[in-house]
C-alpha positions, 0 to 999 in steps of 0.5 A: 500499499503506497504512502501518500503525501502531498508532497513526495511518496513511494510504497513501502516496499520502494522505502524497504528496497531504497533502504537496503540498497544503502545498507548493501553499499555499506551506509552506518546502521544510524544513517539508515534509520536517520534516513528512514526517519526523514523519508516518513516524516516527509511523507506524512504532513509534518515538517521534519527536519532534513539534515543536509549531510544525508541528502545525497542519501535520500531517494532521487526525487526527494533530494532532488526536491530539497535542492530545488527547495533551497534554491527557491527559497534563496530566490524568494528571500535573497535579503537573507543571503547577503555578504555575511553568508558568504563562508555558508556559500562556499561550505554549501557549495563545496558540499554539493559537489561532494553529494553529486560525488556520492550520487555517482558512486550510487550509480556506480553501485546500481542506483542508475536513477542517481545519476539525476540526482548527481546533475542537480547536486552539480548545478546547485553547487554551481548556483551557490558559487555564482551568488556567492561570486556576485557577492565578492563583485558587488557586496551591496547588491542584495 
């Protein structure tokens, strides 16, 4: 029976298969449990915290939605991303470079759908880099 949400959903079998894949490729039991809890929380109507370091371990469609949501938040509220956030932007851009590598590793382990996730992670990294460069060029632009 599929679990439903207006935001994102997977069947219980799909969830189990994804978690088994993560276990098979060596992800710790603790991180697999945390990913499961995040997935179930997102599918429910509750707002749950998504721990950024685990984004590349989420199912690809959910990971892409998380990245799109972050980007949308920056576009809607650019005043929150001024020059004081420059170190965060640099750090997160590097994180999403690493997230893309993790997605590439998932592809190599048989999750061919993760190629889309790798593309999304790299695009978001470039977006963050460009935002940060814009702040360097004109710190008062935002």
